[in-house]
C-alpha positions in Angstrom: -63.1 -94.6 231.8 -62.8 -98.1 233.2 -59.4 -98.8 234.9 -57.8 -102.2 234.8 -56.5 -102.3 238.3 -54.6 -105.5 237.8 -52.7 -104.1 234.8 -52.1 -100.9 236.8 -50.7 -103.0 239.7 -48.4 -104.9 237.4 -47.1 -101.7 235.8 -46.5 -100.1 239.2 -44.6 -103.1 240.4 -42.5 -103.1 237.2 -41.8 -99.4 237.6 -40.8 -99.8 241.3 -38.6 -102.8 240.4 -36.9 -100.8 237.7 -36.1 -97.9 240.1 -34.8 -100.3 242.7 -32.7 -102.3 240.2 -31.1 -99.2 238.7 -30.2 -97.8 242.1 -28.8 -101.2 243.2 -26.8 -101.8 240.1 -25.4 -98.3 240.1 -24.1 -98.8 243.6 -26.2 -95.9 245.0 -28.2 -95.8 248.2 -30.8 -93.3 247.0 -32.1 -91.4 244.1 -30.1 -88.2 244.8 -28.3 -87.4 241.5 -24.5 -87.1 241.6 -24.0 -86.4 237.9 -25.8 -85.7 234.6 -26.5 -89.4 234.0 -28.2 -89.8 237.4 -30.4 -86.8 236.7 -31.4 -87.9 233.2 -32.0 -91.5 234.5 -34.4 -90.2 237.1 -36.2 -87.7 234.9 -36.7 -90.1 232.0 -37.6 -93.2 234.1 -40.2 -91.1 236.0 -41.6 -89.8 232.7 -41.8 -93.3 231.3 -43.6 -94.7 234.3 -45.9 -91.7 234.7 -46.7 -91.4 231.0 -47.5 -95.1 230.4 -49.0 -96.0 233.7 -52.6 -94.9 232.9 -52.4 -95.5 229.2 -54.5 -98.7 228.5 -53.2 -98.9 224.9 -49.7 -99.8 226.2 -49.6 -103.4 227.3 -47.6 -104.8 230.2 -45.2 -106.4 227.8 -44.6 -103.1 225.9 -44.1 -101.3 229.2 -41.5 -103.9 230.3 -39.7 -103.6 227.0 -39.5 -99.8 227.3 -38.1 -100.1 230.8 -35.6 -102.7 229.7 -34.4 -100.6 226.8 -34.0 -97.5 229.0 -32.1 -99.5 231.6 -29.7 -100.8 228.8 -29.1 -97.3 227.6 -28.4 -96.0 231.1 -26.0 -98.8 232.0 -24.3 -98.6 228.6 -23.7 -94.9 229.2 -22.3 -95.7 232.7 -20.0 -98.3 231.3 -18.7 -96.0 228.7 -18.2 -93.2 231.2 -16.3 -95.5 233.6 -14.0 -96.9 230.9 -13.4 -94.1 228.4 -12.2 -90.6 229.4 -13.7 -89.0 226.3 -17.1 -90.5 226.9 -16.8 -89.6 230.6 -16.2 -85.9 229.7 -19.1 -85.9 227.3 -21.6 -87.8 229.5 -20.6 -86.6 233.0 -18.2 -83.8 232.6 -15.0 -83.4 234.6 -14.1 -81.6 237.8 -12.3 -78.3 237.2 -10.1 -76.2 239.5 -11.8 -72.8 239.8 -9.4 -71.3 242.4 -5.7 -72.1 242.5 -3.4 -70.4 245.1 -5.9 -67.7 245.7 -6.4 -66.9 242.0 -9.8 -67.4 240.4 -10.2 -68.8 237.0 -12.7 -66.2 235.9 -12.9 -67.5 232.3 -14.1 -70.9 233.6 -16.4 -69.3 236.2 -18.1 -67.3 233.5 -18.5 -70.3 231.2 -19.9 -72.3 234.1 -22.3 -69.6 235.0 -20.9 -69.1 238.5 -21.2 -65.6 239.8 -18.7 -64.0 242.2 -21.4 -63.8 244.9 -22.1 -67.5 244.6 -18.5 -68.5 244.6 -17.8 -66.3 247.6 -20.7 -67.8 249.5 -19.5 -71.4 248.8 -16.0 -70.5 249.9 -17.3 -69.0 253.1 -19.3 -72.2 253.7 -16.0 -74.1 253.7 -14.4 -71.7 256.1 -12.4 -69.7 253.5 -13.2 -66.1 254.4 -9.9 -65.0 252.9 -9.3 -65.9 249.2 -5.5 -65.9 249.7 -5.9 -68.9 252.1 -7.4 -71.0 249.4 -4.9 -73.4 247.9 -7.4 -75.1 245.6 -11.1 -75.0 245.0 -12.6 -77.6 242.7 -16.0 -77.5 241.1 -17.1 -81.1 241.0 -19.3 -82.7 238.4 -22.4 -82.5 240.6 -22.0 -78.7 241.1 -20.5 -78.8 244.6 -17.3 -77.1 245.6 -14.4 -78.9 247.2 -12.0 -76.5 249.0 -8.4 -77.1 250.1 -6.9 -74.4 252.3 -3.2 -73.5 252.5 -1.1 -75.6 254.9 -4.0 -78.1 255.4 -2.3 -81.3 256.7 -5.2 -83.5 255.6 -5.2 -82.3 252.0 -4.9 -85.0 249.4 -5.0 -85.0 245.6 -6.5 -87.7 243.4 -4.0 -88.1 240.6 -5.7 -91.3 239.2 -9.4 -92.1 239.2 -10.9 -95.2 237.5 -7.7 -95.7 235.6 -7.7 -92.1 234.2 -5.0 -89.6 235.1 -6.1 -86.3 236.5 -3.7 -83.9 234.8 -5.0 -81.0 236.9 -4.1 -82.7 240.2 -0.6 -83.4 238.8 -0.2 -79.8 238.0 -1.3 -78.7 241.5 1.4 -81.0 243.2 4.0 -79.9 240.6 4.4 -83.4 239.2 4.2 -84.7 235.6 3.3 -87.9 233.8 6.9 -89.1 233.8 7.0 -88.9 237.6 3.6 -90.8 237.8 4.7 -93.4 235.3 7.9 -94.0 237.3 5.9 -94.3 240.5 3.7 -96.9 238.9 6.5 -98.9 237.3 8.5 -99.0 240.6 5.5 -100.8 242.2 4.8 -103.0 239.2 1.4 -101.4 238.7 -0.3 -100.6 235.3 -2.5 -97.5 234.9 -5.5 -99.6 233.8 -5.5 -101.5 237.1 -5.5 -98.4 239.3 -8.9 -97.7 240.9 -7.6 -94.7 242.8 -4.2 -93.1 243.5 -4.0 -90.1 245.8 -1.0 -87.9 246.7 -0.9 -87.1 250.4 1.9 -86.0 252.7 4.4 -86.3 249.8 3.5 -89.9 249.2 1.5 -91.7 246.5 -1.1 -94.1 247.9 -2.4 -96.5 245.2 -5.5 -98.7 245.4 -5.9 -101.3 242.7 -9.0 -103.0 241.3 
């Protein structure tokens, strides 16, 4: 089979450009996935490039259109995930507290497929050899565990992320939406304009867009 090396070169260049563009526009420094959208983006984009690259029946224009359509789908999904809490939970998922004040949420651990051995190992990696010393352990959307120990002076709790309230964090710090709304109103800030708000040392620190 004769190979059109010029066409192959153009397709490789387009594929490389698509990878670089998606990484740059997503604000990431590498291809390491941090959530389900990242993983799906990498798998499908790799499949598109690998499957079409050596197929002479697919023209360069068709290849470009396929890459463009996939990029639109990916960034559309990212936009929805960043601006709609329901879409975010569906597309990316949400962080969940798996240990609270030394008590394990066994129902969630079972649903998430996390064995006791795996959980104990991850806790030990964070220096928590005694479960009673764990104030909070959160399973992040990328599968990693974030652990806060009792009496940790550096502990902070993100109560607002991307304009979305984290009810779990509010519950941890024994606050409610009324308290949060009062805090925002006293500073003349609206929820939609909050990039991040963290509760640390009995104080709410707010960063706006």
